C-alpha positions in Angstrom: 3.8 -25.5 7.6 2.2 -26.1 4.7 2.7 -29.8 4.7 1.8 -29.5 8.0 -1.9 -28.2 7.8 -2.1 -30.3 4.3 -1.4 -33.6 6.4 -4.0 -32.3 8.7 -6.4 -31.2 6.5 -5.8 -33.9 3.5 -6.2 -31.3 1.2 -3.5 -28.9 -1.0 -2.4 -26.0 0.8 -0.5 -23.2 -0.4 1.0 -20.1 1.3 1.5 -16.3 0.3 1.6 -12.9 1.9 -1.5 -11.2 2.6 0.0 -8.1 0.6 1.6 -10.2 -2.4 -2.2 -12.1 -2.6 -3.8 -8.8 -3.3 -1.1 -7.7 -5.6 -1.0 -10.7 -7.7 -4.9 -10.2 -7.5 -4.5 -6.9 -9.4 -2.0 -8.6 -11.5 -4.1 -11.5 -12.5 -7.8 -9.5 -12.9 -7.1 -5.6 -11.8 -5.8 -2.3 -12.5 -2.3 -4.0 -13.4 -3.5 -6.4 -15.7 -1.4 -6.6 -18.3 1.6 -4.0 -17.0 5.1 -5.4 -17.3 6.2 -3.6 -14.2 3.5 -3.2 -11.0 4.0 -2.1 -7.4 0.8 -2.5 -5.5 0.6 -0.4 -1.9 -1.8 -1.4 0.8 -2.8 1.2 3.2 -3.8 -0.6 6.4 -2.5 -1.2 10.1 0.8 -1.2 8.3 1.8 -0.7 4.8 1.6 -4.4 2.8 3.3 -4.6 -0.5 3.8 -6.2 -3.6 6.0 -5.7 -6.5 5.6 -7.6 -10.0 7.4 -8.1 -13.3 6.0 -9.1 -16.5 5.8 -13.2 -14.3 4.0 -11.9 -11.8 4.9 -11.5 -7.9 8.9 -10.5 -7.4 9.5 -12.1 -4.2 13.1 -11.3 -4.0 16.2 -13.6 -2.9 14.5 -13.2 0.9 11.0 -13.2 0.0 10.8 -9.8 1.7 10.9 -7.8 -1.4 7.7 -5.5 -1.2 7.2 -5.0 2.7 6.6 -1.3 2.2 6.2 -1.1 5.9 10.0 -1.3 6.6 10.9 0.9 4.0 13.9 3.1 5.8 12.0 6.9 7.0 13.3 8.7 9.6 15.8 7.9 12.5 14.1 8.9 16.2 16.4 8.5 18.9 19.1 6.8 17.5 16.5 4.0 16.3 16.0 3.6 12.2 12.1 3.6 11.6 10.1 2.2 8.9 7.4 3.9 6.4 4.7 2.4 8.3 5.1 4.7 11.2 4.3 7.8 9.3 2.3 6.6 6.2 0.1 3.7 7.9 -3.5 4.8 9.0 -2.7 4.2 12.0 -0.1 6.8 11.3 -2.4 9.0 10.3 -4.6 8.4 13.3 -1.0 9.5 15.6 -0.6 12.0 13.4 -4.2 13.9 14.0 -4.0 13.4 17.4 -1.2 14.7 17.9 -2.7 17.8 17.0 -5.6 17.6 19.2 -6.6 18.1 23.0 -7.4 14.7 24.4 -11.0 14.7 24.6 -11.3 15.3 20.6 -8.6 12.9 19.6 -9.8 10.0 16.6 -9.9 6.1 17.1 -10.3 5.7 13.1 -9.4 6.8 10.1 -12.4 7.2 8.8 -13.5 10.1 11.5 -10.5 12.1 10.4 -11.7 11.6 6.7 -14.6 12.9 7.2 -13.2 15.5 9.3 -11.2 16.6 6.3 -13.8 16.8 4.1 -15.5 18.9 6.3 -12.6 21.3 6.7 -11.6 20.9 10.1 -7.9 22.6 10.5 -6.4 19.7 12.5 -7.7 17.2 10.1 -6.5 19.0 6.6 -3.3 19.3 9.1 -2.6 15.8 9.5 -4.1 14.8 6.0 -1.3 16.7 4.5 1.4 15.8 6.2 0.4 12.4 6.4 -0.2 12.0 2.2 3.3 13.7 2.0 4.7 11.2 4.0 3.2 8.6 1.5 4.1 10.2 -1.5 8.1 10.1 0.4 7.3 6.3 0.3 5.7 6.0 -3.4 8.2 8.8 -5.1 11.0 5.6 -3.6 9.4 2.9 -5.3 9.2 5.2 -8.2 12.8 5.8 -7.9 14.2 2.3 -7.9 11.4 0.2 -10.3 10.0 3.2 -12.3 7.1 0.6 -12.4 4.3 0.9 -15.1 1.9 1.2 -12.3 1.3 1.8 -9.0 -2.4 0.8 -7.4 -3.0 1.9 -4.4 -4.7 -0.6 -1.4 -6.9 -0.7 1.6 -10.4 0.8 3.0 -9.1 5.0 2.6 -8.1 4.2 -1.6 -11.9 3.3 -2.6 -12.3 7.2 -1.4 -12.1 9.5 -4.9 -10.6 12.0 -2.7 -7.1 10.3 -1.7 -6.7 9.1 -4.7 -6.8 12.6 -6.2 -5.1 14.0 -3.6 -2.3 11.8 -3.8 -2.2 11.2 -8.2 -1.8 15.4 -7.9 1.1 15.5 -5.2 3.0 12.4 -6.9 3.2 14.7 -9.6 3.8 18.0 -8.1 6.0 16.4 -5.6 8.5 14.6 -7.5 11.8 15.0 -7.7 13.7 14.3 -9.8 12.6 13.5 -14.0 9.5 15.6 -14.2 7.5 15.5 -17.2 9.7 12.3 -17.9 8.2 9.4 -15.9 5.2 7.4 -16.8 4.4 6.0 -14.0 0.5 5.9 -13.5 -1.1 6.2 -9.7 -4.3 4.1 -9.4 -6.5 2.4 -6.9 -6.7 -1.1 -6.9 -9.8 -2.2 -8.2 -10.9 -5.0 -6.1 -10.3 -2.8 -2.9 -10.5 -5.5 0.1 -11.2 -8.0 -1.4 -8.3 -8.1 -3.3 -6.1 -10.3 -1.2 -9.1 -12.8 -0.4 -9.3 -12.9 -4.3 -5.6 -13.2 -4.6 -4.8 -16.1 -2.8 -7.2 -18.2 -4.7 -5.9 -17.3 -7.7 -2.4 -18.1 -6.4 -3.6 -21.7 -5.4 -5.2 -22.6 -8.7 -2.3 -21.4 -10.6 0.0 -23.4 -8.0 -2.3 -26.2 -9.3 -2.1 -25.6 -12.5 1.4 -26.2 -12.7 
């Protein structure tokens, strides 16, 4: 694909998955800078992900390392479903809408966030359930990789209440090695700009090499 696009534009072309680009940005210039092991967990319509070691993005043998949307979570109707169905922004909307009548259903996560902050019961229950699902994923990641830092991305990561809640729940819901684990939870420094900046940084690094 790179060769085809490059032949038409007469310019060098490089490709990187958007979530991995966000992680690369945070690894190079963001809140993961200087770490030897880091993970980037991007919450959107799905769950984007990126795993880094001290050299940069760890792709895996088939380039699927960090595809957290597909991290097995629950079996439904005989089929194993991934974390995206339970921990994405889409999942939050689905969880909330399952608790309210048709006339009160939400279309956007921001609506639910506002209701949560206002103390709406259904929104509070939905957010609690959703955050527990996120913690399930983060604890799984912590156990199999035990990184120095996990950075949360996506629009919701800009909300202070969300970051603080996830930090508290990550500690309180830890099922193993509590008191030993030093993995830090933080937000992505560059939020929704991280993937664009990461793509530029990646292209620049490829040209330099």
